[in-house]
DRENGU-177201 format. One record per residue (C-alpha): residue number from 1; x, y, z. Coordinates in Angstrom, 3 decimals. Example, Ala and Ser with C-alpha at 12.3 -4.5 7.8 and 13.67 -1.06 7.14 Angstrom:
# DRENGU-177201
NODE num       px       py       pz
NODE   1   12.300   -4.500    7.800
NODE   2   13.670   -1.060    7.140
***
This chain:
# DRENGU-177201
NODE num       px       py       pz
NODE   1    0.265    0.163   -0.247
NODE   2    1.419    3.847   -1.110
NODE   3    1.867    6.386    1.822
NODE   4   -0.650    7.989   -0.455
NODE   5   -3.590    5.837   -0.383
NODE   6   -2.475    5.185    3.670
NODE   7   -2.880    8.905    4.287
NODE   8   -6.551    8.462    2.546
NODE   9   -7.759    5.462    4.393
NODE  10   -6.435    7.105    7.596
NODE  11   -8.629   10.201    6.913
NODE  12  -11.425    8.177    5.762
NODE  13  -11.195    6.361    9.056
NODE  14  -12.135    9.350   11.241
NODE  15  -15.857   10.399   11.657
NODE  16  -16.477   13.308    8.834
NODE  17  -17.520   15.967   11.579
NODE  18  -13.545   15.055   13.523
NODE  19  -11.349   17.375   12.459
NODE  20   -7.719   15.660   13.501
NODE  21   -5.026   18.506   14.586
NODE  22   -2.711   19.710   11.840
NODE  23   -0.312   17.110   10.413
NODE  24   -1.675   14.348   11.990
NODE  25   -1.671   12.256    8.809
NODE  26    1.925   13.350    8.263
NODE  27    2.686   12.183   11.503
NODE  28    1.204    9.057   11.512
NODE  29    2.245    7.826    8.087
NODE  30    6.031    8.606    8.943
NODE  31    5.859    6.824   12.532
NODE  32    4.576    3.375   10.126
NODE  33    7.054    0.677   10.624
NODE  34    7.087    0.261    6.634
NODE  35    9.992   -2.360    6.983
NODE  36    8.934   -4.623    9.598
NODE  37    6.550   -7.495    8.951
NODE  38    3.136   -7.374   10.754
NODE  39    0.953   -9.868   11.744
NODE  40   -1.656  -10.405    8.847
NODE  41   -5.352  -10.106    9.784
NODE  42   -8.150  -12.078    8.191
NODE  43  -10.224  -10.210    5.644
NODE  44  -13.783  -10.152    6.126
NODE  45  -16.286  -11.813    4.275
NODE  46  -17.844  -10.000    1.709
NODE  47  -21.243  -10.976    3.085
NODE  48  -19.949  -10.478    5.851
NODE  49  -19.536   -6.860    4.596
NODE  50  -22.467   -5.982    2.841
NODE  51  -24.343   -7.232    5.973
NODE  52  -22.650   -5.270    8.041
NODE  53  -23.443   -2.277    5.915
NODE  54  -27.189   -2.769    5.487
NODE  55  -27.240   -3.456    9.442
NODE  56  -25.433    0.283    9.727
NODE  57  -28.269    1.552    7.361
NODE  58  -31.130    0.241    9.409
NODE  59  -29.375    1.217   12.344
NODE  60  -29.022    4.818   11.424
NODE  61  -32.832    4.597   10.320
NODE  62  -33.823    3.634   13.704
NODE  63  -31.957    6.345   15.891
NODE  64  -33.590    8.652   13.481
NODE  65  -36.857    6.955   13.922
NODE  66  -37.942    4.946   16.946
NODE  67  -41.297    3.593   15.335
NODE  68  -39.261    1.046   13.008
NODE  69  -38.326   -0.903   16.210
NODE  70  -41.337   -3.009   16.000
NODE  71  -40.922   -3.525   12.436
NODE  72  -37.494   -5.193   12.341
NODE  73  -37.320   -6.974   15.782
NODE  74  -34.470   -4.732   17.154
NODE  75  -35.496   -3.571   20.824
NODE  76  -32.873   -1.673   22.525
NODE  77  -32.856   -1.761   26.737
NODE  78  -35.164    0.757   28.075
NODE  79  -36.459    1.958   24.415
NODE  80  -39.864    1.846   25.932
NODE  81  -42.015    2.608   28.480
NODE  82  -39.802    5.193   30.371
NODE  83  -40.014    9.087   30.463
NODE  84  -35.811    9.542   30.292
NODE  85  -34.895    6.993   27.559
NODE  86  -31.351    6.424   27.090
NODE  87  -29.242    7.044   24.149
NODE  88  -27.841    5.277   21.957
NODE  89  -24.896    5.326   19.156
NODE  90  -23.811    2.858   16.802
NODE  91  -20.771    1.947   18.088
NODE  92  -19.326   -1.328   15.637
NODE  93  -20.686   -3.786   13.434
NODE  94  -19.051   -7.263   12.773
NODE  95  -19.878  -10.480   11.041
NODE  96  -21.646  -11.998   14.226
NODE  97  -22.559   -8.704   15.973
NODE  98  -23.761   -5.489   17.039
NODE  99  -22.300   -3.199   19.127
NODE 100  -23.869    0.400   20.571
NODE 101  -23.154    2.529   23.328
NODE 102  -26.131    3.382   25.705
NODE 103  -26.017    6.926   27.503
NODE 104  -28.116    7.421   30.409
NODE 105  -29.558   10.877   30.679
NODE 106  -29.487   10.928   34.293
NODE 107  -26.019    9.490   34.897
NODE 108  -22.610   10.140   33.892
NODE 109  -22.547    6.388   33.240
NODE 110  -22.401    4.814   29.413
NODE 111  -22.780    1.203   28.763
NODE 112  -21.404   -0.738   25.673
NODE 113  -24.530   -3.244   24.627
NODE 114  -23.759   -6.725   22.418
NODE 115  -26.043   -8.543   20.568
NODE 116  -25.129  -11.527   18.939
NODE 117  -29.129  -11.889   17.655
NODE 118  -29.522   -9.230   14.987
NODE 119  -30.824   -6.873   17.985
NODE 120  -33.426   -9.314   19.483
NODE 121  -31.445   -9.373   22.788
NODE 122  -28.430   -7.448   24.178
NODE 123  -25.781   -7.456   26.959
NODE 124  -23.661   -5.220   29.067
NODE 125  -20.351   -5.788   28.537
NODE 126  -18.813   -2.855   29.483
NODE 127  -19.682    0.041   31.465
NODE 128  -17.153    3.870   31.182
NODE 129  -17.433    7.372   31.654
NODE 130  -16.594    9.726   29.220
NODE 131  -17.944   11.131   26.066
NODE 132  -17.689    8.117   24.059
NODE 133  -15.262    8.557   20.666
NODE 134  -14.405    5.759   18.995
NODE 135  -14.611    1.670   18.564
NODE 136  -12.644   -0.487   16.349
NODE 137  -13.034   -4.563   15.757
NODE 138  -10.296   -6.388   14.198
NODE 139  -11.604  -10.082   14.507
NODE 140  -11.721  -11.099   18.111
NODE 141   -9.479   -8.218   19.273
NODE 142  -11.101   -4.585   19.836
NODE 143  -10.415   -1.049   21.430
NODE 144  -12.872    1.190   22.313
NODE 145  -12.144    5.003   23.712
NODE 146  -13.615    8.232   25.797
NODE 147  -12.327   11.388   26.190
NODE 148  -13.545   13.617   28.832
NODE 149  -14.809   16.555   27.576
NODE 150  -16.036   18.335   30.996
NODE 151  -19.165   17.484   32.584
NODE 152  -19.261   13.900   32.203
NODE 153  -19.617   12.998   35.910
NODE 154  -23.006   14.380   35.467
NODE 155  -26.007   12.930   33.791
NODE 156  -27.704   15.345   31.023
NODE 157  -30.889   16.307   32.686
NODE 158  -29.232   16.155   36.529
NODE 159  -29.393   19.684   37.139
NODE 160  -28.204   19.406   40.771
NODE 161  -24.551   18.407   39.627
NODE 162  -22.039   20.458   38.750
NODE 163  -19.515   19.138   36.171
NODE 164  -15.644   19.401   36.474
NODE 165  -13.389   21.010   33.548
NODE 166  -12.899   19.411   30.979
NODE 167   -9.276   17.339   30.971
NODE 168   -9.908   15.516   26.998
NODE 169   -7.996   12.811   29.572
NODE 170   -8.197    9.053   27.355
NODE 171   -9.974    6.136   28.567
NODE 172   -9.139    3.108   26.216
NODE 173  -10.460   -0.308   26.629
NODE 174   -9.239   -3.826   24.626
NODE 175  -10.897   -7.016   24.146
NODE 176   -9.637  -10.636   22.715
NODE 177  -12.309  -12.162   22.996
NODE 178  -14.936  -10.762   20.489
NODE 179  -16.272   -7.739   23.111
NODE 180  -17.310  -10.425   25.823
NODE 181  -14.898   -8.525   28.261
NODE 182  -12.694   -5.780   28.256
NODE 183   -9.587   -4.423   30.107
NODE 184   -8.208   -0.904   30.639
NODE 185   -4.927   -0.076   28.567
NODE 186   -1.999    2.097   29.668
NODE 187   -2.947    4.953   27.600
NODE 188   -5.825    5.921   30.042
NODE 189   -5.288    9.401   31.370
NODE 190   -3.385   10.633   27.959
NODE 191   -4.887   13.966   26.995
NODE 192   -5.824   13.291   23.205
NODE 193   -6.765   14.884   20.378
NODE 194   -6.931   11.908   18.150
NODE 195   -7.043    8.144   18.245
NODE 196   -6.015    5.973   15.382
NODE 197   -5.717    1.918   14.672
NODE 198   -4.207    0.287   11.815
NODE 199   -4.596   -2.948   12.725
NODE 200   -5.333   -5.038   15.755
NODE 201   -1.351   -4.343   16.937
NODE 202   -0.432   -0.972   15.349
NODE 203   -2.631    2.207   16.603
NODE 204   -1.696    5.707   17.593
NODE 205   -2.309    8.657   19.624
NODE 206   -2.070   12.352   19.094
NODE 207   -1.750   14.034   21.898
NODE 208   -1.050   17.783   23.932
NODE 209    1.853   17.061   26.204
NODE 210    1.411   17.053   29.753
NODE 211    5.449   17.794   30.202
NODE 212    5.491   21.111   27.976
NODE 213    1.817   22.051   28.075
NODE 214   -0.655   22.840   25.619
NODE 215    0.178   24.072   21.686
NODE 216    2.412   21.341   21.539
NODE 217    2.067   17.862   20.791
NODE 218    3.144   14.431   20.802
NODE 219    2.215   11.190   19.105
NODE 220    2.003    8.245   20.979
NODE 221    2.096    4.843   19.431
NODE 222    1.968    1.129   19.761
NODE 223    3.251   -1.828   17.541
NODE 224    1.901   -4.524   20.114
NODE 225   -1.850   -3.091   20.899
NODE 226   -1.109   -2.450   24.142
***
């Protein structure tokens, strides 16, 4: 893969609304160990990719139009019978699982939910505090991360709570069993400007440096996923 093509894929990997820090792509490309062999990862079957795309489109429609839930048999926990219903974000779609992040409007906690039966039943896999920022799955390996953007110690509707100031601190979690269990990684606490994973081993965190203060950036890298 050429450097130009890789730079395009890196840019496309970020959400369209996310604006990476100036020069992030160049620093990521420069940090890639081009001459070192990388562990080969299994490509996903084409039909799994088609299923993922179709299900993602359906999930977007569900989030916009909740009345479609009864027609496609996808039911979120707390999607009915509550005055303050939780908010949901589609996190990841794999060949056998659907992941969404549930944010309770009355508490500062978010919950990663996993379904293995097309959305008919859900299991809570991870509870975390912070604003959900991204998730990547590579077969059985995967990562999810959140960022402290301020106020995340309070529920969105809890007017009695006094939010803490934003720190941009990263909370990063890893799974090696397809999302069933998650563990925190040492990257937790790094002030973060952007996160990107090329595969299950190689990842980068674009960060302001706590040593030199704001206005200076540090690119953290991992070659073993840890």
